[in-house]
Structures are given as C-alpha cells and as structure tokens.
C-alpha positions as CSV (number, residue, x, y, z in Angstrom):
1,X,38.6,-21.5,272.4
2,X,35.4,-23.2,272.6
3,X,34.2,-25.4,269.8
4,X,31.5,-24.1,267.2
5,X,28.6,-26.6,267.8
6,X,25.4,-27.0,265.3
7,X,22.5,-26.6,267.8
8,X,20.5,-29.9,267.9
9,X,17.3,-30.0,269.9
10,X,16.2,-33.2,271.9
11,X,13.1,-32.6,273.7
12,X,13.6,-29.4,275.9
13,X,17.3,-29.7,275.6
14,X,19.7,-27.9,273.1
15,X,23.0,-29.6,272.2
16,X,25.6,-26.7,271.8
17,X,23.9,-24.5,274.5
18,X,27.1,-24.7,276.7
19,X,26.0,-27.3,278.9
20,X,27.0,-30.8,278.8
21,X,24.3,-33.3,279.5
22,X,24.3,-37.0,281.2
23,X,22.9,-39.9,279.8
24,X,22.4,-43.7,281.0
25,X,20.6,-46.5,279.5
26,X,18.2,-48.7,281.0
27,X,19.4,-52.4,281.9
28,X,16.2,-53.7,282.8
29,X,15.2,-56.4,280.1
30,X,13.2,-54.7,277.4
31,X,10.2,-57.5,278.2
32,X,9.9,-56.0,281.6
33,X,8.0,-52.8,281.0
34,X,7.0,-52.1,284.7
35,X,10.6,-52.8,285.6
36,X,11.8,-50.4,283.0
37,X,9.4,-47.7,283.7
38,X,10.5,-47.9,287.3
39,X,14.3,-47.8,286.4
40,X,13.7,-44.8,284.1
41,X,12.0,-42.8,287.1
42,X,14.9,-43.6,289.5
43,X,17.6,-42.5,286.6
44,X,15.7,-38.9,286.5
45,X,15.4,-38.7,290.2
46,X,19.2,-39.4,290.4
47,X,19.9,-36.6,287.8
48,X,20.2,-38.3,284.5
49,X,19.1,-35.8,281.9
50,X,18.8,-38.4,278.8
51,X,17.7,-41.8,279.0
52,X,18.4,-44.4,276.4
53,X,16.1,-47.8,275.9
54,X,17.1,-50.7,273.7
55,X,14.5,-51.7,271.2
56,X,15.7,-55.0,270.0
57,X,12.3,-55.9,268.6
58,X,8.8,-54.9,267.8
59,X,7.5,-55.4,271.1
60,X,9.8,-53.3,273.0
61,X,8.4,-50.3,271.2
62,X,5.8,-50.4,274.0
63,X,8.2,-49.2,276.3
64,X,8.3,-45.7,274.8
65,X,4.7,-44.3,275.6
66,X,5.3,-46.1,279.2
67,X,8.3,-44.2,279.8
68,X,7.5,-41.0,278.3
69,X,4.5,-41.0,280.8
70,X,6.5,-41.6,284.0
71,X,9.4,-39.3,283.1
72,X,9.8,-35.8,281.9
73,X,13.7,-36.1,280.5
74,X,14.1,-36.9,276.8
75,X,14.2,-40.8,275.8
76,X,16.4,-42.6,273.0
77,X,15.7,-45.4,270.9
78,X,18.7,-47.5,270.6
79,X,18.2,-49.4,267.1
80,X,20.2,-52.0,265.4
81,X,19.9,-53.4,262.1
82,X,16.2,-53.2,261.5
83,X,15.3,-49.7,260.3
84,X,11.5,-50.4,260.7
85,X,12.3,-50.6,264.5
86,X,13.4,-46.6,264.2
87,X,10.2,-46.0,262.4
88,X,7.7,-47.5,264.7
89,X,9.8,-45.6,267.6
90,X,9.7,-42.3,266.1
91,X,5.8,-43.0,265.5
92,X,5.6,-44.0,269.2
93,X,7.0,-40.5,270.3
94,X,10.4,-41.3,270.9
95,X,12.5,-38.1,271.4
96,X,15.7,-39.4,269.6
97,X,17.1,-42.3,267.7
98,X,20.3,-43.9,268.0
99,X,21.5,-45.9,265.0
100,X,24.5,-46.6,262.7
101,X,23.2,-45.8,259.3
102,X,25.9,-48.2,257.8
103,X,24.1,-51.2,259.6
104,X,20.5,-50.6,258.7
105,X,20.7,-51.4,254.9
106,X,20.6,-49.8,251.7
107,X,20.2,-45.9,251.2
108,X,16.7,-46.2,250.6
109,X,16.2,-47.3,254.2
110,X,18.4,-44.8,255.8
111,X,16.5,-42.4,253.7
112,X,13.0,-43.5,255.2
113,X,14.6,-43.0,258.9
114,X,16.0,-39.7,257.8
115,X,12.5,-38.5,256.6
116,X,10.3,-39.8,259.6
117,X,12.7,-38.3,261.9
118,X,12.7,-34.8,260.2
119,X,9.1,-34.9,260.1
120,X,8.7,-35.5,263.8
121,X,12.0,-33.2,264.7
122,X,13.6,-36.2,266.1
123,X,17.2,-35.9,265.9
124,X,19.6,-39.0,265.0
125,X,22.7,-40.1,267.0
126,X,25.3,-41.9,264.8
127,X,26.8,-44.6,267.1
128,X,30.1,-45.6,265.9
129,X,32.0,-48.4,267.9
130,X,35.2,-50.1,267.4
131,X,33.3,-53.5,267.1
132,X,30.7,-52.3,264.4
133,X,32.8,-50.7,261.8
134,X,31.7,-50.9,258.0
135,X,33.5,-53.7,256.1
136,X,35.2,-51.5,253.7
137,X,36.6,-49.2,256.3
138,X,37.7,-51.9,258.5
139,X,39.6,-53.4,255.5
140,X,41.1,-49.9,254.9
141,X,42.6,-49.5,258.1
142,X,43.1,-52.9,259.4
143,X,41.9,-52.3,263.1
144,X,39.5,-50.0,264.7
145,X,41.8,-47.0,264.6
146,X,41.1,-43.6,265.6
147,X,41.2,-42.7,261.8
148,X,38.8,-45.5,261.0
149,X,36.4,-44.4,263.7
150,X,36.3,-40.8,262.4
151,X,36.0,-42.1,258.6
152,X,32.9,-44.0,259.7
153,X,31.3,-41.3,261.6
154,X,31.7,-38.9,258.5
155,X,30.6,-41.4,256.2
156,X,27.2,-42.0,258.3
157,X,26.8,-38.3,258.8
158,X,27.4,-37.9,254.8
159,X,24.6,-40.5,254.4
160,X,21.9,-38.6,256.3
161,X,23.0,-35.2,254.9
162,X,22.3,-36.8,251.6
163,X,18.8,-36.6,252.4
164,X,18.8,-33.0,253.7
165,X,19.1,-34.1,257.4
166,X,21.3,-32.5,259.6
167,X,20.0,-32.6,263.1
168,X,22.9,-35.2,263.8
169,X,24.8,-36.3,267.0
170,X,28.0,-38.5,266.7
171,X,29.7,-40.9,268.9
172,X,33.1,-42.6,268.3
173,X,33.2,-45.1,271.2
174,X,36.2,-47.3,271.7
175,X,37.2,-49.4,275.0
176,X,40.7,-48.0,274.5
177,X,41.0,-44.7,276.1
178,X,43.7,-43.2,273.7
179,X,41.9,-44.4,270.7
180,X,38.7,-42.7,272.2
181,X,40.4,-39.5,272.9
182,X,42.4,-39.5,269.4
183,X,39.3,-40.1,267.6
184,X,37.0,-37.6,269.0
185,X,39.7,-34.7,268.8
186,X,40.0,-35.5,265.1
187,X,36.2,-35.4,264.6
188,X,36.0,-32.4,266.5
189,X,38.6,-30.6,264.3
190,X,36.7,-31.4,261.1
191,X,32.9,-31.3,261.9
192,X,30.6,-29.3,263.8
193,X,28.2,-31.9,265.0
194,X,27.6,-32.2,268.6
195,X,29.7,-34.9,270.3
196,X,28.2,-37.9,272.7
197,X,31.5,-38.7,274.5
198,X,32.0,-42.3,276.3
199,X,34.3,-45.0,276.5
200,X,32.6,-48.3,275.7
201,X,32.7,-51.4,277.5
202,X,34.9,-49.4,280.0
203,X,34.5,-52.4,282.5
204,X,33.4,-52.8,286.4
205,X,32.6,-49.8,288.4
206,X,36.0,-49.2,289.9
207,X,38.1,-49.3,286.7
208,X,35.2,-48.1,284.4
209,X,35.0,-44.9,286.2
210,X,38.7,-44.4,286.0
211,X,38.8,-44.9,282.4
212,X,35.9,-42.7,281.8
213,X,37.3,-40.0,283.9
214,X,40.5,-40.4,282.0
215,X,39.0,-40.4,278.5
216,X,36.0,-38.1,278.9
217,X,37.7,-35.7,281.2
218,X,40.3,-35.1,278.9
219,X,38.2,-34.2,276.1
220,X,35.8,-32.0,278.1
221,X,39.0,-30.3,279.5
222,X,39.4,-29.3,275.6
223,X,35.8,-28.1,275.4
224,X,34.9,-31.2,273.2
225,X,31.7,-32.8,274.0
226,X,28.3,-31.9,274.6
227,X,26.7,-35.1,276.1
228,X,28.3,-38.1,278.2
229,X,27.7,-41.3,279.4
230,X,30.0,-43.3,281.6
231,X,29.7,-47.0,280.6
232,X,29.8,-49.3,283.6
233,X,29.2,-53.2,284.2
234,X,27.0,-51.9,287.3
235,X,23.7,-50.4,288.2
236,X,23.1,-47.4,285.7
237,X,22.5,-45.4,288.9
238,X,26.3,-45.7,289.3
239,X,26.8,-44.3,286.2
240,X,24.8,-41.3,286.8
241,X,26.7,-40.5,290.0
242,X,30.0,-41.0,288.3
243,X,29.0,-38.7,285.2
244,X,28.0,-36.1,287.8
245,X,31.3,-36.4,289.7
246,X,33.4,-35.9,286.4
247,X,31.5,-32.8,285.6
248,X,31.8,-31.5,289.0
249,X,35.7,-32.0,288.8
250,X,35.8,-29.9,285.9
251,X,33.6,-27.2,287.1
252,X,30.8,-27.9,284.5
253,X,28.1,-29.3,287.0
254,X,25.9,-26.2,287.8
255,X,24.8,-25.6,291.4
256,X,26.5,-28.7,292.8
257,X,28.9,-28.6,295.9
258,X,32.6,-29.7,295.6
259,X,34.4,-31.3,298.7
260,X,38.2,-30.6,299.3
261,X,39.8,-33.0,301.7
262,X,43.4,-33.7,302.6
263,X,44.9,-37.1,302.4
264,X,45.6,-37.2,306.2
265,X,49.2,-37.4,307.9
266,X,50.9,-37.9,311.4
267,X,49.4,-34.7,312.4
268,X,45.9,-35.8,312.1
269,X,44.1,-36.3,315.4
270,X,40.6,-36.9,314.2
271,X,38.7,-39.7,312.3
272,X,39.3,-37.5,309.1
273,X,38.2,-40.3,306.6
274,X,34.8,-41.0,308.1
275,X,34.2,-37.5,308.6
276,X,35.1,-36.6,304.9
277,X,32.7,-39.5,303.9
278,X,29.8,-38.2,306.1
279,X,30.4,-34.4,304.6
280,X,30.3,-35.9,301.3
281,X,27.1,-37.9,301.9
282,X,25.3,-35.0,303.4
283,X,26.5,-32.6,300.5
284,X,24.7,-35.1,297.9
285,X,21.3,-33.3,298.4
286,X,22.7,-29.8,298.5
287,X,22.3,-27.7,295.2
288,X,24.8,-24.7,295.8
289,X,27.9,-24.0,293.7
290,X,30.2,-24.1,296.9
291,X,33.8,-25.5,297.8
292,X,33.6,-27.2,301.0
293,X,37.0,-28.2,302.7
294,X,37.5,-31.0,305.3
295,X,41.1,-31.0,306.6
296,X,42.9,-32.9,309.0
297,X,44.7,-30.4,311.0
298,X,45.4,-26.5,311.3
299,X,48.1,-26.7,309.3
300,X,45.9,-27.6,306.2
301,X,43.0,-26.0,307.5
302,X,42.5,-22.3,306.6
303,X,45.7,-21.9,304.9
304,X,45.7,-24.6,302.3
305,X,42.0,-24.4,302.0
306,X,41.5,-20.7,301.8
307,X,40.0,-20.7,298.7
308,X,37.1,-23.0,300.0
309,X,33.9,-21.2,300.7
310,X,33.4,-22.8,304.2
311,X,35.1,-25.9,305.6
312,X,36.3,-27.6,309.0
313,X,40.0,-28.4,310.1
314,X,40.4,-31.3,312.7
315,X,42.2,-30.6,316.0
316,X,42.4,-32.9,319.1
317,X,38.7,-34.3,319.7
318,X,37.5,-30.9,317.8
319,X,37.7,-29.0,314.7
320,X,37.8,-25.0,313.9
321,X,35.1,-23.9,311.3
322,X,36.2,-21.5,308.9
323,X,34.8,-19.3,305.9
324,X,37.0,-18.1,303.4
325,X,40.0,-18.6,305.4
326,X,38.7,-16.9,308.4
327,X,38.0,-18.7,311.3
328,X,34.8,-18.3,312.9
329,X,34.7,-20.9,316.1
330,X,35.7,-24.4,317.5
331,X,33.3,-27.3,317.2
332,X,33.3,-30.3,319.4
333,X,33.9,-33.5,317.8
334,X,30.5,-35.0,317.8
335,X,28.6,-32.1,316.4
336,X,31.2,-31.1,313.4
337,X,28.9,-32.1,310.4
338,X,25.7,-30.9,312.1
339,X,27.4,-27.7,312.7
340,X,29.1,-27.3,309.3
341,X,25.8,-28.3,307.6
342,X,23.9,-25.5,309.6
343,X,26.4,-23.1,308.3
344,X,26.0,-24.3,304.8
345,X,22.2,-23.9,304.9
346,X,22.7,-20.1,305.7
347,X,24.7,-19.6,302.8
C-alpha cells in the first residue's frame, strides 16, 4: 500500500505525486562561480532533477542567481549554523533550503527562516545526520541510533510547525545501511512529510553504489521515499547515473530502457561481455520503457528472455534477433548491435 504523503511543491515539482526525484550536489568549491554553473548545467543534462549547492558564507549566495540562470531544475541551498545565510538564500531566489533547525540557534531564528520561506513558497528540508544530532537527543540514546534520528527529525519538524510551517521534507541519513533503513521505516510510519533518502558518507564509487542500492532500494521497494541522492566520493555525475540505475531496477524510472543479460557459461561462443556493454552504452540515449535482452546462447535466448520486448542471443559467430520470444532472423557478429538498435528505433 502506497504511503500517504503531504504534497510539497519544489519549483515545478511536487513531492507526493508518485514520482521519485533524483538529486545531487555540486562539488566545485563555492568560490568558483563559473565552475559551479558549468557543473550544475552538466548535472541537469545528465538527468539530475534537483541540484543542491553548499552556501558556507555570504559570498556563496552569489551562486544562486547565476546557477538559476543556467539551469531549469530546482536549486537547494545547503545551510549550516548561520540562519542569516538561509534568509539571504531565500531572498536571492533559491527554490528550497536545507537546514537542521536544531543547529541554527534559538527559536526566534527558526521562526525567521520559516517566515521567510513561507512568504516565498520555499520548502525546507530538515537534514538529520548521525553526526549532527542535538545534544539532548544524543545524551538520551547514547549513540546515533535509528530512534535517535527519528526523534531528531520529528523534534525539528515540530519547531517549524510551531510557526505554522508545513512545507517540510525530512531526511534521516546514516552511514550505516541498517540504521538508515530502520530510521526511515519508523519515520514513515508516524509522519506524512515527504522523505529524502540517502546513505550518507557511503564511500567510494564502487562501495557507495552498493550501500546506496541496498539502503535506498529497500525503502523504495516499500513505497517509502519521494527523492533520493546517491552520495559518492566521486564525480556527482556518477551519483546521478547510479540513482537512475536504482530507479530503473525498481521500475520507477519512466521512459528508461532496461537491459537483461545472462552471466555467460561454457555454452557461450560469442564475446557476450563486450556485446552487453556496447548495448548498454547505446541504450543510454534511448527514452523508451522497454526491456532489451542480451543473451549468450539460444538456450537462454528466446526462452529465458521471453518477457523482454526485444533481444539477441549469441551463436557461433552470429546471433539471433527476437521480439517477445519470437525469432526474427540471424545477424552476423559484426552487425549485431547496429541491427538491434535499428529494430529498437522502429518500436
């Protein structure tokens, strides 16, 4: 059963409309405005739907209008400690503010941010991390447990609600996958705010993708989460690619092809690994909700891949092309990918 979610508007997007939106964050130093603008544009071209920028000081506020001139996707200002930076970011036209209300000072400061955001229709993401819990919550639980993360998220939401602000998104990030999953499941059961999913400090590209797929994927499979970020110690373009792959794996990425390929065995008489990689690369620019099979032999071809919309199965120096399990023709090895892609163009 789908979780009931309070709709929250972010630019031209709506959290709670049934879609899951991909986020990433600029990694260029905030002092490099041209570099930040170029990276934001590259992220948008790669399919990033929400871009976050760190605003560590007043000078960084200048990033906001420059980036908004260059991209059409919503921009989020990442604020820590200084509530005045949140006010200036809102005044500069940012689409969303990410703060932890518990670390920006007393309630008058929280009230000022809530009032400014409400006046401009700017939502607030409450970003709870295991390393930034409020002292009284950390003292209560003794460690950044799932329950501690949930209590922090709800505590901060209540601060904003106190000032009649409810355009809230919450994230409860941990570098421990099990803690992250448990925290989000508990929060989803007791509040209806949209949730931003992520495993924080997930690591380098290889392990970070695995941890993110495990944590984010488990929650999305339970219909928990409206927006995601795959946090990697890597180029943020790789974050976007990984996020798209997670959504594709769960059939949550509209108009995106999926590739089905077998793991090879002793029956294989064709360079299946290279073939599958080339097909995957060629499919990157295709926007069709189709399943494409790349199989190693006729045994695993039209039979096992019967549910694929189209595919090829390798032979000895050739392949057979099939649609919905029905064989169309043989293709010589040097033309397999070209003829497969030509058939996909017709679909």
